[in-house]
Backbone as CSV, one residue per row, in Angstrom:
resi,resn,N_x,N_y,N_z,CA_x,CA_y,CA_z,C_x,C_y,C_z
1,MET,-111.218,-85.091,-53.031,-110.769,-84.076,-53.979,-111.742,-82.897,-53.991
2,VAL,-111.229,-81.738,-54.365,-112.042,-80.526,-54.458,-111.714,-79.851,-55.781
3,SER,-112.655,-79.122,-56.332,-112.402,-78.479,-57.612,-111.474,-77.281,-57.452
4,ARG,-110.720,-77.021,-58.495,-109.837,-75.856,-58.515,-110.631,-74.579,-58.262
5,GLN,-111.801,-74.458,-58.873,-112.586,-73.240,-58.759,-113.076,-73.001,-57.333
6,GLU,-113.386,-74.081,-56.601,-113.794,-73.918,-55.204,-112.667,-73.306,-54.384
7,ILE,-111.459,-73.790,-54.607,-110.311,-73.265,-53.863,-110.054,-71.805,-54.230
8,LEU,-110.098,-71.495,-55.517,-109.846,-70.120,-55.951,-110.904,-69.161,-55.394
9,ALA,-112.163,-69.586,-55.429,-113.231,-68.731,-54.915,-113.077,-68.508,-53.418
10,TRP,-112.705,-69.569,-52.706,-112.500,-69.447,-51.259,-111.361,-68.483,-50.956
11,CYS,-110.258,-68.615,-51.666,-109.113,-67.726,-51.437,-109.442,-66.282,-51.785
12,ASP,-110.102,-66.067,-52.908,-110.457,-64.700,-53.302,-111.331,-64.030,-52.252
13,ASN,-112.265,-64.788,-51.691,-113.149,-64.239,-50.670,-112.401,-64.012,-49.359
14,ALA,-111.623,-65.005,-48.943,-110.927,-64.909,-47.663,-109.855,-63.823,-47.667
15,LEU,-109.160,-63.672,-48.784,-108.082,-62.689,-48.883,-108.552,-61.338,-49.413
16,GLN,-109.827,-61.260,-49.815,-110.414,-60.012,-50.323,-109.560,-59.420,-51.442
17,THR,-109.248,-60.260,-52.417,-108.329,-59.860,-53.478,-108.825,-58.670,-54.293
18,ALA,-110.135,-58.519,-54.413,-110.685,-57.430,-55.226,-110.377,-56.053,-54.644
19,GLN,-110.014,-55.986,-53.378,-109.742,-54.702,-52.735,-108.327,-54.183,-52.982
20,PHE,-107.488,-54.989,-53.623,-106.076,-54.627,-53.747,-105.706,-54.190,-55.154
21,LYS,-104.856,-53.181,-55.222,-104.191,-52.796,-56.464,-102.791,-53.387,-56.398
22,ASP,-102.535,-54.337,-57.254,-101.293,-55.096,-57.173,-100.545,-54.995,-58.493
23,TYR,-99.268,-55.340,-58.482,-98.472,-55.351,-59.706,-98.152,-56.778,-60.127
24,ALA,-98.992,-57.706,-59.653,-98.926,-59.106,-60.063,-100.342,-59.652,-60.039
25,PRO,-100.678,-60.606,-60.902,-102.018,-61.186,-60.869,-102.204,-62.062,-59.636
26,ASN,-103.327,-61.926,-58.976,-103.643,-62.745,-57.821,-104.643,-63.821,-58.216
27,GLY,-104.324,-65.068,-57.852,-105.172,-66.182,-58.216,-104.452,-67.122,-59.160
28,LEU,-105.210,-67.707,-60.079,-104.658,-68.696,-61.001,-103.765,-68.024,-62.039
29,GLN,-102.520,-68.508,-62.150,-101.585,-67.973,-63.138,-101.289,-68.969,-64.255
30,VAL,-101.257,-70.249,-63.930,-101.086,-71.300,-64.939,-102.091,-72.406,-64.611
31,GLU,-102.881,-72.785,-65.584,-103.937,-73.768,-65.353,-103.409,-75.196,-65.439
32,GLY,-103.843,-76.023,-64.485,-103.493,-77.433,-64.466,-104.728,-78.289,-64.314
33,LYS,-104.646,-79.293,-63.455,-105.745,-80.231,-63.254,-106.971,-79.536,-62.656
34,GLU,-108.142,-80.057,-63.006,-109.394,-79.499,-62.489,-109.612,-79.882,-61.028
35,LYS,-109.255,-81.107,-60.658,-109.495,-81.590,-59.308,-108.201,-81.558,-58.488
36,ILE,-108.328,-81.137,-57.222,-107.168,-80.929,-56.373,-107.243,-81.856,-55.156
37,ALA,-106.199,-82.651,-54.989,-106.079,-83.493,-53.796,-104.892,-83.073,-52.934
38,THR,-103.824,-82.577,-53.584,-102.600,-82.208,-52.872,-102.134,-80.829,-53.316
39,ILE,-101.813,-79.993,-52.347,-101.315,-78.639,-52.611,-99.906,-78.523,-52.053
40,ALA,-98.978,-78.056,-52.865,-97.646,-77.699,-52.394,-97.596,-76.189,-52.208
41,THR,-96.967,-75.730,-51.149,-96.828,-74.294,-50.915,-95.355,-73.917,-50.917
42,SER,-95.065,-72.697,-51.368,-93.696,-72.194,-51.413,-93.741,-70.674,-51.495
43,VAL,-92.702,-70.016,-51.033,-92.665,-68.551,-51.129,-92.682,-68.119,-52.585
44,THR,-91.902,-68.788,-53.418,-91.695,-68.360,-54.801,-91.889,-69.531,-55.757
45,ALA,-92.410,-69.217,-56.935,-92.607,-70.247,-57.969,-91.306,-70.486,-58.723
46,SER,-90.291,-70.898,-58.001,-89.002,-71.216,-58.611,-89.086,-72.570,-59.295
47,LEU,-88.101,-72.859,-60.130,-88.066,-74.174,-60.775,-87.914,-75.273,-59.725
48,ALA,-87.142,-75.003,-58.682,-86.967,-75.992,-57.615,-88.299,-76.288,-56.929
49,ALA,-89.108,-75.247,-56.688,-90.411,-75.451,-56.059,-91.348,-76.229,-56.974
50,ILE,-91.303,-75.930,-58.273,-92.148,-76.641,-59.236,-91.745,-78.109,-59.308
51,GLU,-90.452,-78.372,-59.331,-89.972,-79.756,-59.381,-90.344,-80.509,-58.102
52,PHE,-90.293,-79.827,-56.972,-90.734,-80.443,-55.716,-92.212,-80.802,-55.796
53,ALA,-93.033,-79.870,-56.276,-94.465,-80.138,-56.408,-94.713,-81.347,-57.313
54,ALA,-93.952,-81.437,-58.396,-94.103,-82.569,-59.312,-93.707,-83.880,-58.636
55,GLU,-92.616,-83.862,-57.877,-92.152,-85.065,-57.175,-93.181,-85.541,-56.156
56,GLN,-93.867,-84.587,-55.540,-94.879,-84.909,-54.535,-96.248,-85.187,-55.156
57,GLN,-96.313,-85.143,-56.481,-97.557,-85.352,-57.227,-98.643,-84.365,-56.791
58,ALA,-98.216,-83.138,-56.535,-99.161,-82.084,-56.147,-99.956,-81.620,-57.366
59,ASP,-101.200,-81.269,-57.128,-102.078,-80.773,-58.190,-102.053,-79.251,-58.274
60,MET,-101.552,-78.609,-57.219,-101.504,-77.147,-57.181,-100.245,-76.705,-56.443
61,LEU,-99.598,-75.670,-56.971,-98.490,-75.008,-56.286,-98.973,-73.622,-55.897
62,LEU,-99.061,-73.381,-54.601,-99.554,-72.125,-54.046,-98.372,-71.303,-53.567
63,VAL,-98.231,-70.074,-54.088,-97.051,-69.266,-53.795,-97.426,-67.834,-53.450
64,HIS,-96.450,-67.115,-52.921,-96.570,-65.672,-52.698,-96.022,-64.903,-53.900
65,HIS,-94.901,-65.358,-54.427,-94.284,-64.735,-55.600,-94.529,-65.621,-56.822
66,GLY,-95.404,-65.178,-57.698,-95.730,-65.958,-58.887,-94.773,-65.697,-60.036
67,LEU,-95.263,-65.883,-61.243,-94.411,-65.796,-62.436,-94.548,-64.508,-63.223
68,PHE,-95.586,-63.738,-62.974,-95.869,-62.606,-63.857,-95.918,-61.304,-63.062
69,TRP,-95.107,-60.325,-63.518,-95.012,-59.029,-62.850,-95.088,-57.931,-63.907
70,LYS,-95.708,-56.852,-63.545,-95.918,-55.773,-64.515,-94.619,-55.181,-65.039
71,SER,-93.561,-55.249,-64.258,-92.292,-54.636,-64.651,-91.452,-55.533,-65.555
72,GLU,-91.896,-56.789,-65.799,-91.084,-57.729,-66.560,-91.567,-57.848,-67.998
73,PRO,-90.694,-58.269,-68.914,-91.110,-58.534,-70.297,-92.183,-59.615,-70.329
74,VAL,-93.072,-59.532,-71.310,-94.177,-60.490,-71.393,-93.788,-61.745,-72.165
75,THR,-92.654,-61.742,-72.832,-92.238,-62.914,-73.598,-91.909,-64.086,-72.671
76,ILE,-92.234,-65.285,-73.123,-91.997,-66.492,-72.329,-90.801,-67.220,-72.923
77,THR,-89.630,-66.888,-72.410,-88.374,-67.453,-72.901,-87.487,-67.799,-71.716
78,GLY,-86.415,-68.550,-71.984,-85.405,-68.813,-70.965,-85.963,-69.461,-69.719
79,TRP,-85.614,-68.906,-68.561,-86.010,-69.478,-67.277,-87.517,-69.512,-67.104
80,LYS,-88.208,-68.495,-67.627,-89.667,-68.481,-67.477,-90.302,-69.593,-68.304
81,LYS,-89.786,-69.819,-69.501,-90.266,-70.926,-70.339,-90.061,-72.255,-69.615
82,ALA,-88.892,-72.434,-69.012,-88.591,-73.692,-68.329,-89.562,-73.940,-67.179
83,ARG,-89.884,-72.907,-66.428,-90.810,-73.070,-65.306,-92.221,-73.409,-65.807
84,ILE,-92.687,-72.659,-66.791,-94.042,-72.895,-67.302,-94.129,-74.253,-67.980
85,GLU,-93.083,-74.627,-68.688,-93.044,-75.927,-69.348,-93.179,-77.060,-68.324
86,ALA,-92.507,-76.915,-67.192,-92.589,-77.933,-66.137,-93.978,-77.980,-65.523
87,LEU,-94.584,-76.829,-65.321,-95.952,-76.795,-64.780,-96.934,-77.488,-65.720
88,LEU,-96.830,-77.189,-67.004,-97.748,-77.769,-67.974,-97.514,-79.273,-68.136
89,ARG,-96.265,-79.682,-68.118,-95.944,-81.098,-68.287,-96.601,-81.934,-67.193
90,HIS,-96.615,-81.396,-65.978,-97.151,-82.148,-64.841,-98.576,-81.727,-64.480
91,GLN,-99.156,-80.833,-65.272,-100.526,-80.357,-65.059,-100.719,-79.796,-63.646
92,ILE,-99.768,-78.984,-63.214,-99.819,-78.367,-61.895,-100.411,-76.961,-62.024
93,ASN,-101.440,-76.681,-61.271,-101.988,-75.328,-61.212,-101.023,-74.431,-60.433
94,LEU,-100.663,-73.296,-61.000,-99.882,-72.308,-60.256,-100.825,-71.208,-59.796
95,VAL,-100.882,-71.022,-58.491,-101.765,-70.024,-57.886,-100.921,-69.125,-56.987
96,GLY,-101.018,-67.814,-57.189,-100.220,-66.884,-56.407,-101.058,-65.777,-55.792
97,TYR,-100.713,-65.404,-54.566,-101.347,-64.267,-53.891,-100.241,-63.383,-53.316
98,HIS,-100.202,-62.155,-53.791,-99.109,-61.252,-53.426,-99.536,-60.305,-52.292
99,LEU,-99.936,-59.083,-52.610,-100.287,-58.123,-51.558,-101.440,-58.592,-50.672
100,PRO,-102.466,-59.267,-51.213,-103.524,-59.752,-50.320,-103.003,-60.698,-49.244
101,LEU,-101.953,-61.449,-49.553,-101.394,-62.354,-48.564,-100.489,-61.612,-47.589
102,ASP,-99.842,-60.556,-48.042,-99.069,-59.731,-47.109,-99.963,-59.142,-46.028
103,ALA,-101.145,-58.697,-46.430,-101.971,-57.862,-45.557,-102.974,-58.615,-44.699
104,HIS,-103.247,-59.868,-44.980,-104.313,-60.560,-44.250,-104.030,-60.540,-42.738
105,PRO,-105.033,-60.195,-41.923,-104.784,-60.014,-40.477,-104.464,-61.296,-39.715
106,GLU,-104.735,-62.463,-40.302,-104.425,-63.717,-39.614,-103.334,-64.507,-40.323
107,TRP,-103.502,-64.756,-41.614,-102.560,-65.606,-42.352,-101.488,-64.798,-43.072
108,GLY,-101.597,-63.487,-43.073,-100.697,-62.649,-43.854,-99.254,-62.709,-43.381
109,ASN,-98.353,-62.349,-44.278,-96.934,-62.334,-43.918,-96.651,-61.416,-42.741
110,ASN,-97.292,-60.255,-42.712,-97.051,-59.318,-41.610,-97.554,-59.879,-40.287
111,ALA,-98.747,-60.466,-40.304,-99.315,-61.037,-39.082,-98.499,-62.229,-38.611
112,GLN,-98.088,-63.067,-39.551,-97.316,-64.250,-39.194,-95.929,-63.889,-38.674
113,LEU,-95.295,-62.869,-39.298,-93.982,-62.437,-38.815,-94.091,-61.897,-37.394
114,ALA,-95.148,-61.151,-37.120,-95.350,-60.632,-35.767,-95.433,-61.766,-34.759
115,ALA,-96.152,-62.821,-35.122,-96.278,-63.959,-34.214,-94.931,-64.650,-33.990
116,VAL,-94.169,-64.810,-35.065,-92.870,-65.477,-34.968,-91.892,-64.669,-34.115
117,LEU,-91.951,-63.346,-34.230,-91.000,-62.484,-33.509,-91.520,-62.017,-32.157
118,GLY,-92.728,-62.410,-31.799,-93.276,-62.017,-30.506,-93.673,-60.562,-30.433
119,LEU,-94.212,-60.042,-31.535,-94.656,-58.655,-31.574,-96.169,-58.584,-31.396
120,GLN,-96.623,-57.609,-30.630,-98.055,-57.352,-30.485,-98.466,-56.300,-31.505
121,THR,-99.412,-56.616,-32.360,-99.871,-55.681,-33.385,-100.908,-54.736,-32.802
122,ASP,-100.642,-53.437,-32.880,-101.586,-52.426,-32.406,-102.374,-51.803,-33.553
123,ASN,-101.760,-51.712,-34.725,-102.412,-51.011,-35.823,-101.921,-51.518,-37.165
124,ARG,-102.842,-51.651,-38.114,-102.529,-51.959,-39.508,-103.032,-50.778,-40.317
125,CYS,-102.139,-50.137,-41.061,-102.529,-48.890,-41.696,-101.669,-48.661,-42.941
126,GLY,-101.664,-47.422,-43.419,-100.827,-47.066,-44.553,-101.348,-47.624,-45.857
127,GLU,-100.475,-47.687,-46.846,-100.832,-48.152,-48.177,-101.383,-49.571,-48.129
128,GLN,-102.664,-49.735,-48.435,-103.366,-51.015,-48.508,-103.197,-51.852,-47.228
129,ASN,-103.103,-51.151,-46.100,-102.956,-51.807,-44.792,-101.712,-52.702,-44.710
130,LEU,-100.658,-52.312,-45.399,-99.430,-53.101,-45.407,-98.460,-52.693,-44.299
131,PHE,-98.695,-51.550,-43.678,-97.791,-51.014,-42.657,-98.356,-51.351,-41.280
132,ASN,-97.545,-51.994,-40.462,-97.986,-52.448,-39.144,-97.184,-51.775,-38.045
133,THR,-97.860,-51.432,-36.972,-97.173,-50.898,-35.800,-97.598,-51.685,-34.574
134,GLY,-96.707,-51.734,-33.603,-97.015,-52.458,-32.379,-95.885,-52.357,-31.392
135,ARG,-95.775,-53.382,-30.563,-94.783,-53.317,-29.484,-94.227,-54.700,-29.183
136,LEU,-93.063,-54.702,-28.605,-92.474,-55.950,-28.146,-93.190,-56.380,-26.868
137,LYS,-93.418,-57.661,-26.688,-94.066,-58.122,-25.472,-93.188,-57.868,-24.261
138,THR,-91.867,-57.915,-24.479,-90.906,-57.572,-23.435,-89.853,-56.656,-24.042
139,PRO,-89.712,-55.422,-23.567,-88.691,-54.516,-24.123,-87.301,-55.139,-24.047
140,GLN,-86.511,-54.908,-25.088,-85.168,-55.468,-25.179,-84.240,-54.428,-25.779
141,THR,-82.953,-54.608,-25.567,-82.010,-53.769,-26.291,-82.046,-54.175,-27.765
142,LEU,-81.581,-53.298,-28.625,-81.542,-53.607,-30.050,-80.694,-54.851,-30.305
143,ALA,-79.604,-55.015,-29.583,-78.750,-56.194,-29.743,-79.505,-57.462,-29.377
144,GLN,-80.235,-57.442,-28.269,-81.012,-58.606,-27.859,-82.116,-58.919,-28.867
145,PHE,-82.788,-57.886,-29.316,-83.866,-58.057,-30.289,-83.327,-58.645,-31.589
146,SER,-82.176,-58.157,-32.031,-81.544,-58.666,-33.252,-81.164,-60.130,-33.109
147,ASP,-80.643,-60.492,-31.948,-80.291,-61.894,-31.705,-81.530,-62.773,-31.748
148,GLY,-82.636,-62.287,-31.204,-83.876,-63.038,-31.223,-84.411,-63.224,-32.633
149,ILE,-84.273,-62.198,-33.467,-84.696,-62.296,-34.862,-83.848,-63.321,-35.601
150,GLU,-82.535,-63.292,-35.357,-81.656,-64.271,-35.999,-82.044,-65.692,-35.601
151,ALA,-82.335,-65.912,-34.338,-82.703,-67.250,-33.874,-84.028,-67.697,-34.488
152,ALA,-84.990,-66.776,-34.586,-86.317,-67.127,-35.091,-86.308,-67.380,-36.598
153,LEU,-85.579,-66.547,-37.338,-85.608,-66.622,-38.801,-84.440,-67.414,-39.382
154,GLU,-83.488,-67.795,-38.528,-82.314,-68.552,-38.963,-81.520,-67.799,-40.018
155,ARG,-81.419,-66.517,-39.831,-80.671,-65.642,-40.750,-80.252,-64.412,-39.966
156,ARG,-78.983,-64.008,-40.072,-78.509,-62.829,-39.362,-79.023,-61.573,-40.050
157,PRO,-79.778,-60.721,-39.352,-80.283,-59.510,-39.985,-79.193,-58.442,-40.111
158,THR,-79.399,-57.554,-41.060,-78.576,-56.351,-41.150,-79.238,-55.286,-40.285
159,VAL,-78.491,-54.739,-39.325,-79.072,-53.839,-38.332,-78.298,-52.530,-38.315
160,VAL,-79.026,-51.422,-38.367,-78.423,-50.102,-38.245,-79.035,-49.426,-37.028
161,GLY,-78.205,-49.084,-36.057,-78.700,-48.436,-34.841,-77.803,-48.746,-33.663
162,ASN,-78.059,-48.080,-32.558,-77.288,-48.263,-31.327,-77.665,-49.593,-30.681
163,PRO,-76.743,-50.540,-30.565,-77.072,-51.861,-30.016,-77.646,-51.806,-28.603
164,GLU,-77.298,-50.746,-27.849,-77.741,-50.647,-26.453,-79.085,-49.942,-26.311
165,ARG,-79.629,-49.433,-27.415,-80.902,-48.732,-27.304,-82.018,-49.690,-26.919
166,LEU,-82.896,-49.268,-25.994,-84.019,-50.088,-25.579,-85.120,-49.999,-26.640
167,ILE,-85.553,-51.142,-27.110,-86.605,-51.209,-28.125,-87.907,-51.641,-27.447
168,THR,-88.882,-50.762,-27.501,-90.195,-51.034,-26.915,-91.263,-51.134,-27.995
169,THR,-91.187,-50.226,-28.989,-92.184,-50.190,-30.061,-91.511,-50.460,-31.400
170,ALA,-92.293,-50.970,-32.339,-91.744,-51.305,-33.651,-92.812,-51.143,-34.723
171,ALA,-92.339,-50.965,-35.948,-93.190,-51.035,-37.135,-92.575,-52.069,-38.049
172,TRP,-93.404,-52.670,-38.923,-92.857,-53.701,-39.814,-93.718,-53.877,-41.050
173,CYS,-93.044,-54.308,-42.111,-93.683,-54.736,-43.346,-92.710,-55.683,-44.026
174,THR,-93.146,-56.886,-44.316,-92.261,-57.908,-44.847,-91.828,-57.602,-46.277
175,GLY,-90.788,-58.319,-46.732,-90.359,-58.228,-48.127,-89.547,-56.974,-48.418
176,GLY,-89.765,-56.421,-49.600,-88.995,-55.259,-50.044,-89.693,-53.963,-49.721
177,ALA,-89.832,-53.662,-48.439,-90.608,-52.498,-47.998,-89.745,-51.461,-47.299
178,GLN,-88.485,-51.338,-47.724,-87.623,-50.324,-47.123,-88.131,-48.914,-47.387
179,GLY,-88.975,-48.757,-48.423,-89.534,-47.444,-48.735,-90.509,-46.928,-47.691
180,PHE,-90.960,-47.789,-46.785,-91.867,-47.358,-45.712,-91.108,-46.848,-44.487
181,PHE,-89.790,-46.799,-44.560,-89.017,-46.427,-43.375,-89.345,-45.024,-42.887
182,GLN,-89.527,-44.083,-43.802,-89.862,-42.728,-43.376,-91.179,-42.710,-42.600
183,GLN,-92.136,-43.525,-43.022,-93.399,-43.619,-42.297,-93.171,-44.145,-40.882
184,ALA,-92.262,-45.087,-40.754,-91.934,-45.598,-39.421,-91.309,-44.509,-38.557
185,VAL,-90.410,-43.750,-39.167,-89.787,-42.635,-38.441,-90.850,-41.638,-37.994
186,ASP,-91.766,-41.298,-38.895,-92.824,-40.333,-38.577,-93.758,-40.853,-37.489
187,THR,-93.923,-42.170,-37.431,-94.793,-42.768,-36.421,-94.160,-42.706,-35.032
188,GLY,-92.843,-42.628,-34.982,-92.147,-42.494,-33.708,-91.782,-43.793,-33.029
189,VAL,-91.763,-44.902,-33.784,-91.391,-46.191,-33.185,-89.883,-46.253,-32.968
190,ASP,-89.466,-47.220,-32.171,-88.041,-47.381,-31.875,-87.297,-48.118,-32.985
191,ALA,-88.006,-48.997,-33.715,-87.343,-49.819,-34.734,-88.302,-50.132,-35.865
192,TYR,-87.741,-50.318,-37.046,-88.520,-50.737,-38.214,-87.904,-52.011,-38.767
193,ILE,-88.760,-52.997,-39.065,-88.321,-54.303,-39.552,-88.907,-54.546,-40.936
194,THR,-88.053,-54.917,-41.875,-88.505,-55.302,-43.202,-87.535,-56.352,-43.745
195,GLY,-87.647,-56.631,-45.046,-86.821,-57.689,-45.601,-85.568,-57.225,-46.301
196,GLU,-85.535,-55.969,-46.756,-84.410,-55.480,-47.551,-83.969,-54.101,-47.068
197,ILE,-82.735,-53.735,-47.422,-82.205,-52.411,-47.111,-81.574,-51.828,-48.363
198,SER,-81.775,-50.539,-48.561,-81.095,-49.797,-49.620,-80.127,-48.807,-48.980
199,GLU,-79.312,-48.193,-49.803,-78.253,-47.315,-49.298,-78.798,-46.196,-48.416
200,ALA,-79.922,-45.625,-48.779,-80.444,-44.455,-48.076,-80.867,-44.756,-46.642
201,GLN,-81.310,-45.976,-46.364,-81.824,-46.276,-45.022,-80.726,-46.228,-43.958
202,TYR,-79.507,-46.503,-44.353,-78.400,-46.431,-43.397,-78.293,-45.022,-42.807
203,HIS,-78.320,-44.023,-43.664,-78.179,-42.642,-43.200,-79.398,-42.195,-42.409
204,LEU,-80.588,-42.561,-42.897,-81.812,-42.143,-42.223,-81.894,-42.750,-40.822
205,ALA,-81.485,-43.994,-40.684,-81.510,-44.632,-39.368,-80.563,-43.925,-38.399
206,ASN,-79.377,-43.612,-38.868,-78.407,-42.934,-38.009,-78.849,-41.530,-37.642
207,GLU,-79.454,-40.829,-38.583,-79.807,-39.422,-38.362,-81.108,-39.236,-37.598
208,THR,-81.955,-40.259,-37.556,-83.229,-40.150,-36.835,-83.238,-40.955,-35.542
209,CYS,-82.199,-41.755,-35.323,-82.109,-42.642,-34.155,-83.243,-43.664,-34.126
210,THR,-83.752,-44.010,-35.296,-84.729,-45.091,-35.428,-83.995,-46.293,-36.001
211,ALA,-83.990,-47.379,-35.277,-83.251,-48.554,-35.726,-83.893,-49.146,-36.977
212,PHE,-83.057,-49.579,-37.914,-83.534,-50.236,-39.135,-83.019,-51.667,-39.135
213,ILE,-83.935,-52.615,-39.331,-83.585,-54.037,-39.324,-84.024,-54.661,-40.631
214,SER,-83.050,-55.121,-41.407,-83.321,-55.833,-42.655,-83.121,-57.317,-42.375
215,ALA,-84.235,-58.055,-42.334,-84.181,-59.446,-41.878,-84.293,-60.459,-43.016
216,GLY,-84.283,-59.979,-44.268,-84.330,-60.886,-45.409,-85.705,-60.946,-46.051
217,HIS,-85.744,-60.757,-47.363,-87.029,-60.788,-48.080,-87.667,-62.172,-47.953
218,HIS,-86.918,-63.199,-48.295,-87.441,-64.561,-48.193,-87.733,-64.933,-46.746
219,ALA,-86.820,-64.607,-45.855,-86.966,-65.011,-44.457,-88.204,-64.404,-43.808
220,THR,-88.531,-63.167,-44.135,-89.695,-62.520,-43.521,-91.004,-62.953,-44.167
221,GLU,-90.922,-63.597,-45.334,-92.155,-63.972,-46.030,-92.344,-65.489,-46.143
222,ARG,-91.677,-66.237,-45.297,-91.821,-67.689,-45.278,-93.187,-68.147,-44.767
223,TYR,-93.818,-67.348,-43.945,-94.862,-67.875,-43.078,-96.284,-67.681,-43.588
224,GLY,-96.520,-66.674,-44.413,-97.872,-66.404,-44.866,-98.443,-67.512,-45.734
225,VAL,-97.677,-67.939,-46.735,-98.192,-68.965,-47.650,-98.359,-70.297,-46.925
226,ARG,-97.510,-70.543,-45.948,-97.659,-71.769,-45.148,-98.964,-71.713,-44.336
227,ALA,-99.255,-70.543,-43.756,-100.488,-70.393,-42.971,-101.723,-70.502,-43.864
228,LEU,-101.652,-69.926,-45.070,-102.770,-70.045,-46.000,-102.973,-71.502,-46.398
229,GLY,-101.897,-72.222,-46.625,-101.996,-73.630,-46.954,-102.663,-74.431,-45.842
230,GLU,-102.319,-74.142,-44.595,-102.939,-74.837,-43.475,-104.422,-74.507,-43.371
231,ALA,-104.792,-73.260,-43.692,-106.207,-72.887,-43.679,-106.979,-73.651,-44.751
232,LEU,-106.364,-73.825,-45.928,-106.991,-74.616,-46.989,-107.120,-76.079,-46.587
233,LYS,-106.132,-76.568,-45.885,-106.184,-77.957,-45.404,-107.383,-78.158,-44.490
234,GLN,-107.624,-77.196,-43.598,-108.743,-77.290,-42.686,-110.075,-77.128,-43.415
235,ALA,-110.105,-76.245,-44.404,-111.366,-75.955,-45.098,-111.779,-77.065,-46.049
236,PHE,-110.811,-77.725,-46.693,-111.136,-78.670,-47.766,-110.609,-80.094,-47.550
237,ALA,-109.922,-80.335,-46.444,-109.376,-81.662,-46.148,-108.458,-82.177,-47.260
238,VAL,-107.692,-81.256,-47.859,-106.699,-81.639,-48.858,-105.353,-81.839,-48.154
239,GLU,-104.457,-82.541,-48.810,-103.101,-82.679,-48.285,-102.298,-81.440,-48.662
240,VAL,-101.543,-80.909,-47.710,-100.728,-79.716,-47.953,-99.302,-80.006,-47.521
241,ILE,-98.347,-79.748,-48.414,-96.934,-79.952,-48.118,-96.183,-78.665,-48.448
242,HIS,-95.183,-78.336,-47.639,-94.477,-77.064,-47.812,-93.056,-77.287,-48.294
243,PHE,-92.623,-76.421,-49.194,-91.261,-76.440,-49.724,-90.568,-75.138,-49.356
244,ASP,-89.392,-75.232,-48.762,-88.626,-74.044,-48.412,-87.239,-74.145,-49.024
245,GLU,-86.715,-73.010,-49.433,-85.372,-72.952,-50.014,-84.463,-72.128,-49.118
246,ALA,-83.185,-72.421,-49.150,-82.210,-71.673,-48.356,-81.801,-70.418,-49.140
247,ASN,-82.753,-69.514,-49.289,-82.520,-68.278,-50.048,-81.971,-67.211,-49.098
248,PRO,-80.737,-66.751,-49.279,-80.150,-65.789,-48.342,-80.648,-64.361,-48.536
249,ALA,-81.352,-64.092,-49.627,-81.768,-62.715,-49.926,-83.022,-62.333,-49.150
């Protein structure tokens, strides 16, 4: 077993949490047991993930999307009460890392997505180093690239662009980062990959001839928390188990 504080200190140092301005708290969100033997990991602190952690007798639930966001009401009622009540009942520590986990050069969602999709990262830049640029290891048409993304992520992406266009370079940011599309256009890449699409990106993609690929918020962010969990397993010899949900969004 290892103490909760050892794990939190290790994560804060490894993820350099103090360097980020975030709209969610990074680190411990709900306090549970002091000693940790088993960690469950999940993209989101959903009730299903909490119940899984309880079934597995996990002492900590490590997530990317925690329970508290600056844009939400602070009252603990309804679904939020149910989740917190379950955490407290089973004395499960809820620990979340948001932007620091997106940006980490090895375990981060962006780095992990690049590895899954076979992208070579050339540069990490932009707002808090969340914007990535690079290239495909083998140039492909947009149709071929889209098919490869569907096979890798097990979800059909929404794609705007000429299917026959050759894709050599790309930019990407996981999750809800459609707002970075203009930066991708300005960078001059052939395609931009993120998790969500809004109405405006359809027109911008068509008018700039830069392909836009929306591959799913959950689907693009499956891998960072799993990689962080494996790093904790190596560092502390704790048991780590992963929970995934069939979230289509």
